C-alpha positions as CSV (number, residue, x, y, z in Angstrom):
1,M,-12.3,-14.1,-8.1
2,N,-9.7,-16.3,-9.8
3,F,-6.2,-14.6,-10.0
4,R,-5.0,-16.9,-12.7
5,K,-3.9,-14.0,-14.9
6,L,-1.3,-14.0,-17.6
7,S,2.0,-13.6,-16.1
8,V,5.2,-11.7,-17.4
9,R,6.9,-15.1,-17.3
10,D,4.5,-16.3,-20.0
11,L,5.3,-13.6,-22.5
12,D,7.8,-14.0,-25.4
13,V,9.4,-10.5,-25.0
14,R,12.7,-10.8,-27.0
15,G,12.7,-7.7,-29.2
16,Q,9.3,-6.5,-28.1
17,R,8.4,-3.1,-26.8
18,V,7.0,-3.8,-23.4
19,F,5.1,-1.1,-21.6
20,V,5.5,-1.7,-17.9
21,R,3.3,0.2,-15.3
22,V,5.3,0.5,-12.2
23,D,4.8,2.4,-8.9
24,F,7.5,4.9,-8.5
25,N,5.2,7.3,-6.4
26,V,8.2,7.7,-4.0
27,P,8.8,10.3,-1.3
28,L,11.1,12.9,-2.5
29,R,13.5,14.9,-0.2
30,A,15.3,17.9,-1.4
31,G,14.9,16.8,-4.9
32,S,16.1,13.1,-4.3
33,V,14.4,9.9,-3.6
34,G,13.9,9.6,0.1
35,D,12.8,6.0,0.3
36,D,13.7,3.6,-2.4
37,T,11.5,0.7,-1.3
38,R,9.2,0.9,-4.4
39,L,12.1,1.1,-6.7
40,K,13.6,-2.2,-5.2
41,A,10.1,-3.8,-5.4
42,S,10.2,-3.4,-9.2
43,L,13.6,-5.0,-9.8
44,P,12.6,-8.6,-10.3
45,T,10.3,-7.7,-13.2
46,L,12.6,-5.4,-14.7
47,Q,15.6,-7.7,-14.5
48,L,13.6,-10.5,-16.0
49,L,12.6,-8.4,-19.0
50,A,16.1,-7.1,-19.6
51,E,17.7,-10.6,-19.4
52,R,15.0,-11.6,-22.0
53,K,15.9,-8.8,-24.3
54,A,12.8,-6.8,-24.2
55,R,12.8,-3.1,-25.1
56,I,11.4,-1.8,-21.8
57,I,9.2,1.4,-21.4
58,L,8.4,2.4,-17.7
59,A,5.4,4.5,-16.8
60,S,4.4,5.8,-13.3
61,H,2.7,8.7,-11.7
62,L,4.2,10.7,-8.8
63,G,2.0,12.8,-6.5
64,R,-1.0,14.8,-7.5
65,P,-0.1,17.4,-10.2
66,K,-3.7,17.5,-11.4
67,G,-3.1,17.2,-15.0
68,K,-0.5,19.9,-15.2
69,K,3.3,19.7,-15.6
70,A,5.0,20.5,-12.2
71,Q,8.8,20.3,-12.1
72,A,8.8,19.3,-8.3
73,L,6.8,16.2,-9.3
74,S,9.1,15.0,-12.2
75,L,10.2,11.5,-12.1
76,A,13.8,12.6,-13.0
77,P,15.1,11.9,-9.4
78,V,14.2,8.3,-9.9
79,V,16.7,7.8,-12.9
80,D,20.0,7.6,-11.1
81,P,19.0,5.4,-8.1
82,L,17.0,3.1,-10.4
83,S,20.2,2.7,-12.7
84,T,22.3,2.0,-9.8
85,L,19.9,-0.7,-8.5
86,L,19.7,-2.3,-11.9
87,S,23.2,-1.9,-12.6
88,R,22.4,-0.7,-16.2
89,P,21.6,2.8,-17.6
90,V,18.1,4.1,-17.5
91,R,17.1,6.9,-19.9
92,M,14.3,9.3,-19.5
93,A,11.8,10.8,-21.8
94,A,10.6,14.5,-21.4
95,D,6.9,13.5,-21.7
96,C,4.9,10.2,-21.7
97,V,3.2,10.7,-25.1
98,G,4.0,12.5,-28.3
99,P,6.3,12.3,-31.2
100,E,9.5,13.0,-29.2
101,V,8.6,10.0,-27.0
102,E,7.6,7.9,-29.9
103,G,11.0,8.4,-31.3
104,R,12.8,7.5,-28.2
105,V,10.9,4.4,-28.0
106,R,11.8,3.5,-31.6
107,D,15.4,4.0,-30.7
108,L,15.5,1.5,-27.9
109,A,17.8,-1.6,-28.3
110,E,17.1,-4.9,-26.9
111,G,17.5,-4.8,-23.0
112,E,17.4,-1.1,-22.8
113,I,15.1,1.0,-20.5
114,L,13.3,4.2,-21.1
115,L,11.4,5.9,-18.2
116,L,8.5,8.2,-19.2
117,E,7.6,11.4,-17.5
118,N,4.9,11.7,-14.8
119,L,1.7,10.2,-16.4
120,R,-0.4,12.5,-14.2
121,F,0.9,15.6,-16.0
122,H,-1.9,14.7,-18.3
123,E,-5.6,14.9,-17.3
124,G,-6.2,11.9,-19.4
125,E,-4.5,9.5,-17.1
126,E,-6.9,9.9,-14.1
127,A,-9.8,10.4,-16.4
128,N,-9.2,7.1,-18.1
129,D,-9.4,9.0,-21.4
130,P,-9.6,6.5,-24.4
131,D,-7.4,8.7,-26.6
132,F,-4.6,9.1,-24.0
133,A,-4.8,5.3,-23.2
134,S,-4.5,4.7,-27.0
135,Q,-1.4,7.0,-27.2
136,L,0.2,5.2,-24.3
137,A,-0.6,1.7,-25.9
138,G,1.0,2.8,-29.2
139,L,4.2,2.9,-27.5
140,G,4.4,-0.8,-26.7
141,N,3.5,-4.3,-28.1
142,L,2.8,-5.8,-24.8
143,F,1.7,-4.5,-21.4
144,V,2.8,-5.6,-18.0
145,N,1.2,-4.1,-14.7
146,D,3.5,-4.3,-11.8
147,A,1.9,-1.3,-10.0
148,F,-0.1,-2.9,-7.3
149,G,-0.4,0.3,-5.4
150,S,-2.4,1.7,-8.4
151,A,-4.5,-1.6,-9.2
152,H,-7.6,-0.1,-7.5
153,R,-7.5,2.8,-9.9
154,S,-9.4,2.8,-13.3
155,H,-6.9,5.0,-14.9
156,A,-5.6,5.2,-18.5
157,S,-2.1,3.4,-17.8
158,V,-3.8,0.7,-15.5
159,V,-7.0,-0.1,-17.3
160,G,-7.6,1.9,-20.5
161,I,-4.4,0.7,-22.1
162,T,-5.3,-3.0,-21.8
163,R,-8.1,-2.4,-24.4
164,H,-5.6,-1.6,-27.1
165,L,-3.1,-4.4,-26.7
166,S,-3.3,-8.0,-27.3
167,S,-1.6,-9.2,-24.1
168,S,-1.7,-7.7,-20.7
169,A,0.3,-9.5,-17.9
170,A,0.9,-9.3,-14.3
171,G,4.4,-8.4,-13.2
172,L,6.3,-10.4,-10.4
173,L,5.4,-7.9,-7.7
174,L,1.8,-7.8,-8.5
175,E,1.6,-11.6,-8.6
176,R,3.2,-11.7,-5.1
177,E,0.9,-9.1,-3.8
178,M,-2.1,-11.2,-5.1
179,E,-0.7,-14.5,-3.6
180,M,-0.2,-12.9,-0.1
181,L,-3.3,-11.1,0.1
182,S,-5.4,-13.8,-1.3
183,R,-4.2,-16.0,1.6
184,L,-5.9,-13.4,4.0
185,R,-9.0,-12.9,1.9
186,E,-9.7,-16.6,1.1
187,H,-7.4,-19.1,2.6
188,H,-6.4,-17.8,6.2
189,E,-5.9,-20.1,9.1
190,S,-7.5,-19.3,12.4
191,P,-7.1,-17.7,14.8
192,Y,-7.1,-14.7,12.5
193,I,-6.2,-11.3,14.1
194,A,-6.4,-7.9,12.4
195,V,-4.4,-5.1,14.1
196,L,-5.6,-1.7,12.8
197,G,-4.1,1.7,13.7
198,G,-3.5,5.0,11.9
199,A,-5.2,8.2,12.1
200,K,-8.8,7.7,10.6
201,V,-11.7,5.4,11.1
202,S,-13.0,6.7,7.7
203,D,-10.2,5.2,5.8
204,K,-10.9,1.7,7.1
205,M,-14.7,1.7,7.4
206,D,-15.3,-0.8,4.6
207,L,-12.3,-3.0,5.7
208,L,-13.8,-3.1,9.3
209,H,-17.2,-4.3,8.0
210,N,-15.7,-7.0,6.0
211,L,-13.2,-8.1,8.6
212,I,-15.8,-8.5,11.2
213,G,-17.1,-11.5,9.2
214,K,-13.7,-13.1,8.9
215,V,-11.4,-12.5,11.8
216,D,-11.6,-13.7,15.5
217,A,-10.2,-10.5,16.9
218,I,-9.4,-6.8,15.9
219,L,-6.8,-4.9,18.0
220,I,-7.2,-1.1,17.6
221,G,-4.6,1.5,18.3
222,G,-3.5,4.9,16.8
223,A,-5.7,8.0,16.6
224,M,-8.5,6.0,15.2
225,A,-9.1,4.3,18.6
226,Y,-10.2,7.5,20.2
227,T,-13.2,7.7,17.9
228,F,-14.2,4.4,19.0
229,M,-13.7,5.3,22.8
230,K,-15.9,8.5,22.1
231,A,-18.5,6.3,20.7
232,K,-18.5,4.4,23.9
233,G,-18.8,7.4,26.0
234,M,-15.3,7.3,27.3
235,S,-13.1,10.4,28.2
236,V,-10.5,11.0,25.4
237,G,-9.1,14.4,26.5
238,A,-7.8,16.4,23.6
239,S,-7.1,13.4,21.4
240,R,-7.9,13.5,17.8
241,I,-11.4,12.2,17.0
242,E,-13.7,12.1,13.9
243,Q,-16.9,13.5,15.1
244,D,-18.8,12.6,11.9
245,K,-17.8,9.0,12.3
246,I,-18.9,8.4,15.8
247,E,-22.2,6.8,14.8
248,H,-20.4,4.6,12.3
249,A,-18.1,3.5,15.0
250,K,-21.1,2.5,17.1
251,V,-22.5,0.3,14.3
252,I,-19.1,-1.5,14.0
253,L,-18.9,-2.0,17.8
254,A,-22.4,-3.4,17.7
255,R,-21.6,-5.8,14.8
256,A,-18.5,-7.0,16.4
257,Q,-20.5,-7.8,19.8
258,E,-23.4,-9.5,17.8
259,T,-20.9,-11.7,15.8
260,G,-18.6,-12.5,18.7
261,V,-15.6,-10.8,17.3
262,G,-13.3,-9.4,20.0
263,L,-12.9,-5.7,19.1
264,H,-10.1,-4.5,21.7
265,L,-9.5,-0.8,22.4
266,P,-6.4,0.5,24.4
267,Q,-6.6,-0.1,28.1
268,D,-4.1,2.8,28.8
269,H,-2.2,5.3,26.9
270,V,1.0,7.4,26.5
271,V,-0.2,11.0,26.9
272,A,1.2,14.5,26.6
273,P,-0.1,18.0,26.5
274,S,1.4,18.5,22.9
275,P,2.6,16.2,20.1
276,E,5.8,18.3,19.7
277,P,9.0,16.4,20.3
278,G,10.2,16.9,23.8
279,A,7.0,17.4,25.4
280,T,6.7,15.6,28.9
281,C,4.7,12.5,28.5
282,R,3.4,9.7,30.7
283,A,1.3,6.6,30.7
284,T,-2.3,6.8,32.2
285,R,-3.4,4.5,35.0
286,G,-6.3,3.4,33.1
287,V,-8.5,3.9,30.0
288,S,-9.6,7.5,30.6
289,I,-7.7,10.4,29.3
290,E,-7.7,13.7,31.3
291,K,-8.8,17.1,29.9
292,G,-6.1,18.8,27.8
293,M,-4.0,15.6,27.3
294,I,-3.5,14.0,24.0
295,A,-3.0,10.4,23.5
296,L,0.0,9.6,21.3
297,D,0.7,5.8,21.7
298,I,-0.8,2.7,23.4
299,G,0.2,2.3,26.9
300,P,2.3,-0.6,28.5
301,K,-0.7,-2.6,29.7
302,T,-2.2,-2.4,26.2
303,R,1.2,-3.5,24.6
304,E,1.3,-6.6,26.9
305,S,-2.4,-7.3,26.3
306,Y,-2.1,-7.1,22.5
307,R,1.1,-9.2,22.5
308,K,-0.8,-11.9,24.3
309,E,-3.5,-11.9,21.7
310,I,-1.0,-12.0,18.8
311,A,0.8,-14.9,20.6
312,S,-2.1,-17.2,19.8
313,A,-2.7,-16.1,16.2
314,R,-2.1,-18.3,13.1
315,T,-2.9,-15.3,10.7
316,I,-2.3,-11.6,11.2
317,F,-3.1,-8.5,9.2
318,W,-1.7,-5.3,10.3
319,N,-2.4,-1.8,8.9
320,G,-1.6,1.4,10.5
321,P,0.9,2.4,13.2
322,L,-0.2,2.2,16.9
323,G,1.1,5.5,17.9
324,M,2.8,8.6,16.4
325,F,5.8,6.5,15.5
326,E,7.8,9.2,13.8
327,V,8.5,10.9,17.2
328,P,10.2,8.7,19.9
329,P,9.1,7.5,22.4
330,Y,5.7,7.2,20.7
331,D,7.1,4.5,18.5
332,E,7.1,2.0,21.5
333,G,3.7,0.6,20.9
334,T,4.3,0.0,17.2
335,R,7.5,-1.7,18.0
336,A,6.0,-3.9,20.7
337,V,3.3,-5.2,18.3
338,A,6.0,-5.9,15.6
339,D,8.1,-7.8,18.1
340,G,5.0,-9.8,19.3
341,I,4.3,-10.7,15.6
342,D,7.9,-11.7,15.0
343,T,7.8,-14.2,18.0
344,S,4.4,-15.6,17.0
345,R,4.1,-18.6,14.7
346,S,1.6,-16.6,12.5
347,F,1.4,-15.8,8.7
348,S,1.8,-12.1,8.8
349,V,1.0,-9.4,6.3
350,V,1.4,-5.7,6.6
351,G,-0.8,-3.3,4.6
352,G,0.8,-0.6,2.6
353,G,0.9,3.2,3.1
354,D,1.6,4.5,6.6
355,S,2.0,0.9,7.8
356,A,4.8,0.2,5.3
357,A,6.4,3.5,6.0
358,A,6.4,2.7,9.9
359,V,8.0,-0.7,9.3
360,N,10.6,0.7,7.0
361,A,11.4,3.7,9.3
362,L,11.8,1.4,12.4
363,D,13.6,-1.5,10.5
364,L,11.0,-3.9,11.2
365,G,10.4,-5.5,7.8
366,A,12.0,-8.9,8.8
367,H,9.3,-9.4,11.2
368,F,6.6,-10.2,8.6
369,N,6.0,-12.6,5.8
370,H,5.0,-9.8,3.4
371,V,5.0,-6.0,3.5
372,S,2.5,-4.8,0.8
373,T,3.4,-1.9,-1.5
374,G,-0.2,-0.9,-1.9
375,G,-2.1,1.2,0.7
376,G,-5.6,1.8,-0.7
377,A,-5.2,-1.2,-3.1
378,S,-4.6,-3.6,-0.2
379,L,-7.3,-2.2,1.9
380,E,-9.9,-2.4,-0.9
381,F,-8.9,-5.9,-1.8
382,L,-9.3,-7.0,1.7
383,A,-12.7,-5.2,2.0
384,G,-13.9,-7.6,-0.8
385,V,-13.4,-5.3,-3.8
386,D,-12.2,-6.8,-7.1
387,L,-9.5,-4.4,-8.3
388,P,-10.1,-3.0,-11.8
389,G,-6.4,-3.1,-12.6
390,I,-6.4,-6.9,-12.0
391,L,-9.7,-7.5,-13.7
392,A,-8.3,-5.8,-16.8
393,L,-5.3,-8.3,-17.3
394,S,-5.4,-11.1,-19.8
395,R,-6.4,-14.5,-18.7
396,A,-3.9,-17.2,-18.5
397,K,-4.4,-20.4,-20.4
398,G,-7.1,-22.2,-18.6
399,G,-7.8,-19.3,-16.3
400,T,-11.1,-17.7,-15.6
401,A,-12.1,-14.0,-14.9
């Protein structure tokens, strides 16, 4: 797949109504934005468009309102922090389609910004409904996709809209995501190590199958490790496992062995009788977890072993925390791996979702060359899927697919 797509830099936007698909699917806490990482990620594209005197229309989803208006999932809390970050006012429409919105768009002056209400308040968004896509397209002259986190979705504001506008370009954030992740998928240096954590094997099944053909080693932690341990007949105590994925885990273990990929599981664990804060915890002496105990982090032997593996790497992809990082001291495994990556000479990328949340919560972002804003999108891309939101963009001059 050639990612030489039309760039927002290539567009003549002065005086044009530019419909920008952003990813403002941010966490809300007590009606306010709890983490502004995705807002900050959109700034380069928005600043470029404002400086070039575009009339800017912003569109995003937030949460899963299932096609119905839900005040708790309004994008209104985004307006003030985004205005502050941009140092210019951001106005907001009461909906994302309809005569009132069309009037607000017509009134936009050059350099002004209008944020539309949650796209998913309409069923047509997730259904990629042609009529809904046409209504969205009618608001703009040009389309810019800067929502990498939604690039794996064939939704109206991601794919359908591009069929109604002459030019559909990649924003600066989406371009950087493609550049960084393409290095992993197509141009990585060896040794290439993947560090995979998080709760579920099921979320990473396709990724694991794809990585086995590309990486030199896979280091596994988090709750997903215990499904693999169970597949190997090991004692996991009361640790979380996915019973229906044990056979799948056996297949992955067998494939790794056949291809010579080192698939490493924890050698020891930090365990407690309960995941509740304040529960008495300790490190196991070995790999087995006794009955009634829950593994909540990788143990000190595993941390040291994983750090040694990481030290030799030239390329590292990390997706998923290694323990229940939200509750100290179960953040120590995740911190140890991040520190190891920081001191290595590797090109390193963190996948989105829980991984990015862990990096931000623990203030570890500086350890990596790139922290992706896309969870599912980054995993699907690295699993070999060509993302529909990328395919739908216009070709750059001299580009292909």
